[in-house]
N, C-alpha and C positions, 0 to 999 in steps of 0.2 A: 173339912176344908182343903184348900186349892192348893198345890204344889206349887212352891214358886222355884224356877229354874233359872238361873244365870248363866247366860250364854255370852261367849267371848269369841269374835276374831281373834286371829293368833298374828299375824307378822302388821308392826306396827301400831298395833292394839296393846298385846299384853308384854311384845319385845320391840324395841327400837328401832327394828330393821326388818327387810323382809326375808326369813329365815332358805326361801329357795333360791333367791340371788345369793345372799352368801353362800351356799351351799357348794353352787354353781361356781363361784368366783374360788372358795376351798379346793374342788377338784382343779379348776384348772391351773393355781399356784401348785400344784402337787403333775403337772403334766396328764391329767385324767379325763381333758377335754382340747377341743379342737382350737386350733391358734384364731378360729376367728368367733370363739362361743361367745367373748365378751361382750363384740360389737351386736352379735345375733339377740343376746340376753337384754341387753338396751332398749332395740327395736322392739322388742314384746314387751317389756315394763314399761315402755313412751306409750303403745295400745292399749297397757292394761288403765294406765292414769286418763285415757282419750276415752275410756270407754267400749274401745274398738275391737279388742283381745276375743280371738278366736282359743277359747281353752283347749280344745282338741291339739288343734297345730301347737299352739306352747307345751302341752305337754310332753308331746312324743319328740320338740328337740329339749327340754328340758330334762328328762330320764335320759336320753340316750348316754351320755358320759356315764351315768350310773351304770349301766345295763353291759355298759362297755368294759367296764370295769369289775362287772362280776360279782356276786354273792360278797364272796370273802371278803373280799378288797372294800368292795362297798361298803358294809357293815362294820369293817374294822375304821374305814374313814370316816364313818359315820358316829363313832363313839368317841372318836378324837373331836371330831366337827362339834359337838357337845359339849364339851368338857374345856375346848379353850377356848369355841367362839363365840357361845351361848350364852352356857351359865353366868361367866363373868358380867354378863350384860342386861342379869335382871336386875330389875329395880325396884326397891324397899316398897315404893309406892304400890307399885303392881301386885307384889304378892301382899301388902295389909287389903286391896282391893278385892284378893281373893279369897283370903282370909275371913277378912267382912263375912262376905255369902255364905260360906263354909259352917261358920260360927251361930248363922241364921238357920241354920238347918236347909240351905237351899242346895238344890242340885245342881253341879255345877258340869255345862258340857261348852268345849271348842267344835266351830264350825268353822271350816278353812279352806281358802282355795288351794291351799298349797298339798303337794302328793302324800299320801300319808304315808312313802317309806319318809319321808323326812320330818313329817310336822307331828308324826309320832312318838321318834324318839325327845323332840322338844316337849311337847307337852307332858310328856312323861317327866319330864326334870322338872315343871312346872308345878307338878305332883298332881297333877287332873285326869281322871279315869276315861272319862267319855270324851271321845272323838268323832267328829263327823269328816270327812277329808277327802279329796281325790283320790277314788278307789282304782287301782291301777291291774289291768287285767296281765294274765301271769299265763305262762306255756307250760309244757308236758313236764317241764323240770322244776317250775315253781318260781320262775325268775321271770323279772318283766318282759313285755315284747312291745311298750311303747304307747298300749292303747288305753284308752279312760274306760274303766268297768261300771257301768250302770249311771245314775246322773251324774253327773258334775256337780259338788257343792259350789257353785258360782253362780253370783248373781240370783237370779230367780230359783235356779237349781236349790239353792240353802233352803227357800221355803219347801221346798218338795220333799228335799231329804229329813230338815226336821220333822215334816209330817208323821212321812214314815216312820222316823225314831219313836216318835209320840206313839203311834200307833201302837211300834214291838213291845213298846213300855206299859201297853195297856191303859195310855191313857187319851182322853179325848182334846182337844183344844180347849173347851168350854173348862178343863179338868185343872189347869194350868195357868200360872199369872209369868209372863216371860220378860224377864231386863234381856237388853243386848247391847252390848257393847262394841263397839267399830269404829275406824278410823276412814273407812273408803265410801265414796258414793255408789261404788261398785254394790255396793250392800243395802241400798235403798228397800231393794223387795223388801228384806227380815224387817229390818227398822221400822219400814210403813206396818206391819201385821207385829209386832211386836209390844207388849201393855206398857214398858219403859225402854223407849231407846234410848241411850247417851252415845253423843258423838264424842269417841275419844282418841283424844290427839289427833282432829280430824285433818283433812285435805280441805284446801282453801273452800273447795264445792260444797263438802261436806260441811263445814263450818257456817256457809251462809243461809244453807237448808235449815240446818238444826236453829241457827235463828232466826229464821222464817218461820218454822214450829212451832218456837218455844221451847225445843228439847234442850233438856243438860248438856252442856258443854264442858267434858273433863280432858285436862292436861296431866298427862299422867309424867311425862317427860319433859316439861317444860323447864329450862335451866335456871 
């Protein structure tokens, strides 16, 4: 019998906001990010929406304030961020979706283009163990350098990372059935290879594509 894997994007799919963007705002409010941080962040997110983002350039920018804060301050701030800004915005509809797959015995996996420092804390709070995120290189002291380690889990990189992860579990693609939930057209490469792609709280571009393809559209955050 094939193993079923329920794969979820994170930002705007399982949570109704981008946690990397919210983390940057959280640091900025505490004086841990430069005065031009928010304007530069907005530029990068516009590039993401347009499909033109250089993920390496963005990650160097995104993690800089965390690096400058240092591991002790950053870890303390991250714990506060999750409790104050993330958990209160978990939606019942999302938890029901996750529980539905769990109750069916499906393996749960999050694949996100958010860096592992931030996303690991959020995914832990959601109760999901397995995560593929942007891995970050570290220096001799074990703190981040600002560079990405390995293949970034972004666009086609999500497919590459998934295949590597499957192999590490001892599974071939033919051994598994893949459900994939995402809000973003940047995830079309992985949606295209999933057995059951679901456009979830989709951007206008992804919604239009899903309708053309006959994919299900799921609006978890509809008012």
